C-alpha positions in Angstrom: 58.0 -5.6 47.0 61.1 -7.7 46.5 64.4 -6.5 48.1 67.8 -8.1 47.3 71.3 -7.6 48.5 71.0 -7.6 52.3 70.6 -10.1 55.2 67.3 -11.3 56.4 67.2 -9.0 59.4 67.6 -6.0 57.1 64.9 -7.4 54.8 62.4 -7.4 57.7 63.1 -3.9 58.6 62.5 -2.8 55.0 58.8 -3.3 55.6 59.1 0.1 57.4 59.2 3.0 55.0 61.6 5.9 55.2 58.9 8.0 53.5 58.1 11.4 54.9 56.6 14.5 53.4 59.1 15.2 50.7 59.7 18.9 50.1 62.3 18.7 47.3 61.8 17.1 44.0 63.9 16.1 41.1 62.1 15.2 37.8 64.0 12.4 36.1 65.2 12.4 32.4 63.8 9.7 30.3 66.6 8.8 27.8 64.3 7.1 25.4 60.9 8.2 24.1 59.3 5.8 21.6 55.5 6.3 21.6 53.1 9.3 21.2 50.4 9.1 23.8 48.6 12.0 22.1 47.7 9.3 19.4 46.2 6.9 21.9 42.4 6.6 22.4 41.2 10.1 23.6 44.8 11.1 23.4 44.0 14.7 22.6 43.4 15.2 26.4 47.2 15.0 26.7 47.8 17.9 24.5 48.1 20.3 27.4 50.8 18.1 28.9 52.8 17.8 25.7 52.2 20.9 23.7 52.3 20.3 20.0 54.2 23.5 19.2 58.0 23.2 19.2 60.1 20.3 18.0 61.7 19.0 20.2 59.7 20.4 23.1 61.9 21.2 26.1 60.8 19.6 29.5 57.5 21.1 30.5 57.1 21.0 34.3 53.6 20.4 35.6 52.4 19.1 39.0 50.1 16.4 40.3 49.2 16.9 44.0 52.2 19.1 44.4 54.6 16.6 42.7 56.3 18.1 39.7 56.9 16.0 36.6 58.9 16.8 33.4 57.0 16.2 30.1 59.0 16.2 26.9 58.6 15.0 23.3 61.3 14.2 20.8 61.6 15.5 17.2 59.4 12.6 16.1 56.7 13.6 18.5 57.1 10.7 20.9 56.1 11.5 24.5 56.5 8.3 26.5 58.3 5.0 26.8 56.7 1.6 26.0 58.4 -1.7 25.4 58.8 -3.5 22.1 55.5 -5.3 21.6 55.8 -8.9 22.9 59.3 -8.6 24.4 60.7 -7.4 27.8 62.2 -4.0 27.5 63.9 -1.7 30.1 64.3 2.0 30.5 67.0 3.1 33.0 66.7 6.7 34.5 69.8 8.0 36.3 69.4 9.4 39.8 72.7 9.4 41.7 71.4 11.0 44.8 71.2 10.1 48.5 68.3 10.9 50.9 65.6 9.9 48.5 62.4 9.0 50.3 60.0 8.5 47.4 59.9 7.7 43.8 56.8 8.9 41.8 55.8 7.4 38.4 53.1 8.0 35.9 52.3 4.6 34.6 49.3 3.1 32.8 48.5 0.2 30.7 47.8 0.0 27.0 46.5 -2.5 24.3 43.2 -3.4 26.0 43.9 -4.6 29.5 40.9 -6.8 30.2 42.0 -9.0 33.0 43.1 -8.1 36.5 46.0 -9.8 38.4 48.5 -9.9 35.5 52.1 -8.8 36.3 52.9 -6.6 33.3 56.2 -5.1 34.4 58.0 -3.6 37.3 59.8 -0.6 38.8 63.2 -1.3 40.2 65.2 1.0 42.6 68.9 0.3 42.4 71.0 1.5 45.3 74.7 1.6 45.9 76.1 -1.5 47.4 74.3 -3.9 45.0 70.9 -3.4 46.8 67.7 -3.5 44.7 64.1 -3.0 45.5 61.6 -4.4 42.9 57.9 -3.3 42.8 55.8 -5.4 40.4 53.2 -3.7 38.2 50.0 -5.7 38.5 46.9 -5.0 36.5 44.0 -3.9 38.7 46.2 -3.5 41.7 48.7 -0.7 41.0 48.2 -0.1 37.2 45.1 0.2 35.0 44.3 1.1 31.4 45.0 4.7 30.4 41.5 4.9 28.9 38.4 4.6 31.0 36.5 2.2 28.8 35.7 -1.5 28.7 39.1 -2.5 30.1 40.5 -2.8 33.7 39.7 0.7 35.1 40.3 0.0 38.8 43.3 0.0 41.2 43.3 -1.3 44.8 46.9 -0.3 46.0 47.0 2.6 48.4 50.1 4.1 46.7 48.1 5.0 43.5 46.6 8.3 42.8 44.0 7.8 40.1 43.8 10.4 37.4 46.6 12.5 38.8 46.4 14.1 35.4 43.2 14.6 33.4 39.7 13.2 34.4 38.7 9.9 36.1 35.5 9.4 34.2 34.1 6.9 31.7 35.1 7.6 28.1 38.2 9.7 29.0 41.9 9.1 29.1 44.1 9.9 32.1 47.5 9.4 33.8 47.7 7.6 37.2 50.5 8.3 39.7 52.3 5.6 41.7 54.2 6.6 44.9 57.0 4.1 45.7 58.5 4.7 49.2 62.1 3.9 49.9 62.4 1.2 52.7 63.8 2.5 55.9 66.8 0.2 55.6 67.9 1.9 52.5 67.2 5.5 53.5 70.8 6.5 53.7 71.9 4.7 50.6 72.7 6.5 47.3 69.9 5.8 44.7 71.8 5.1 41.5 68.9 4.7 39.1 65.3 3.7 38.6 64.5 1.1 36.1 61.0 0.8 34.4 60.7 -2.8 33.1 58.0 -3.6 30.5 57.0 -7.2 30.6 54.0 -7.6 28.3 51.5 -10.1 29.5 48.3 -11.2 27.6 49.1 -8.5 25.0 49.1 -5.7 27.6 52.1 -3.3 27.9 52.6 -0.6 30.6 53.6 2.8 29.4 55.7 5.3 31.4 54.9 9.0 30.9 57.2 10.6 33.5 59.0 10.0 36.8 60.2 12.1 39.7 62.1 11.5 43.0 61.6 13.3 46.3 63.7 14.1 49.3 63.1 15.7 52.7 65.3 18.7 53.3 63.6 20.4 56.3 64.3 19.6 59.9 61.3 18.3 61.8 60.2 20.4 64.8 58.5 18.7 67.8 54.8 19.3 68.2 53.9 21.8 70.9 52.0 19.1 72.9 55.1 16.9 72.8 57.2 19.7 74.0 54.9 20.3 77.0 54.9 16.7 77.9 58.7 16.6 77.7 59.2 19.6 79.9 56.6 18.4 82.4 58.5 15.1 82.7 61.8 16.8 83.2 60.3 19.0 85.9 58.9 16.0 87.7 62.3 14.3 87.7 64.0 17.4 89.1 61.4 17.8 91.8 61.8 14.1 92.8 65.6 14.6 92.9 65.3 17.6 95.2 63.0 15.7 97.6 65.5 13.0 97.9 68.3 15.5 98.7 66.2 17.1 101.5 65.6 13.7 103.1 69.2 12.7 103.0 
């Protein structure tokens, strides 16, 4: 993770995440759709995500692990965003919200990803005040091919949920989910937008199918055990204070 715009002390604290159990979600609008994942290898498995009826299809909300995503296709049938082959391309999704704890993306690779360790793009969180957090997309680490075949079909990063949609099995297509947690130092900042940057490497392009942001709206309540310990400590302090008064 690369974070810019703050002093070194703040950068150090950014290693701590503001992430909690988000309980409110906002699917993001993708302003450009330019590829149809239903035409990819084994792409027919995506038909239930992007129904073929209706043109254009309004956003279809579906969930992965309780996270809602909006799936849409345009009049041409395009369902996702991919960069222009061989050049760096950027898709900017507007957020304009404070209190964001996590950003969720559905990103996989295309065009025969055969080598691990290549940086093929990034996800950038742009906050008010000129602060940006950049998360690189690295093949075999947090992104893998959309088709489980003779390509890179593994990820090692703990923020990846493999096959959040469809099946994680040889010979099948799928969509993986990445969870990008907002650094604690930026928890109170307004998240202006999320950028998906496609930087093709070795002929491989990442493709974005959908994105969502999450916030925490509920107020945490202390665990019963913690409350008992707190009350016990207070009682002990009161008793000690009273003993001192009696001796005086």
